[in-house]
C-alpha positions as CSV (number, residue, x, y, z in Angstrom):
1,M,44.5,65.4,173.8
2,D,41.8,67.3,176.0
3,K,40.5,70.5,175.2
4,K,42.9,72.9,177.6
5,R,45.7,71.1,176.2
6,I,44.7,72.0,172.8
7,V,44.1,75.5,173.4
8,N,47.6,75.9,175.0
9,W,49.4,74.5,171.9
10,T,47.2,76.9,169.9
11,I,48.3,79.9,171.8
12,A,51.6,78.8,171.7
13,V,51.7,78.7,168.1
14,I,50.0,81.9,167.4
15,V,52.6,83.5,170.0
16,A,55.6,81.9,167.6
17,I,54.1,83.0,164.4
18,V,53.4,86.7,165.6
19,Y,57.0,86.7,167.2
20,L,58.3,85.6,164.0
21,T,56.1,88.1,161.7
22,V,57.0,90.9,164.1
23,S,60.7,90.3,164.0
24,I,61.2,90.0,160.1
25,A,58.8,92.9,159.5
26,F,60.6,95.2,161.5
27,E,64.0,93.6,161.6
28,S,63.5,94.2,165.5
29,W,64.9,90.6,166.8
30,A,66.6,92.6,169.6
31,Y,63.4,94.1,171.3
32,S,60.9,91.2,170.2
33,W,61.6,89.2,173.3
34,I,58.5,91.4,174.9
35,I,56.5,89.2,172.9
36,W,57.8,86.0,174.9
37,V,57.6,88.1,178.2
38,V,54.0,88.9,177.5
39,Y,53.4,85.1,176.7
40,A,55.2,83.9,180.0
41,I,53.3,86.3,182.2
42,Y,50.0,85.4,180.6
43,R,50.8,81.3,181.2
44,F,51.6,82.3,184.8
45,I,48.4,84.2,185.6
46,V,46.2,81.6,183.9
47,K,48.2,78.5,185.5
């Protein structure tokens, strides 16, 4: 895999871990979608 693809996968995994950590720690599954929105905006800007 090229370096860009590895970086993209690494960022996706980190976002997933942060999402699960925040959701479980604060029991706020309803609001944790904001993390995915921020990630989607980041992906749109970088692309």
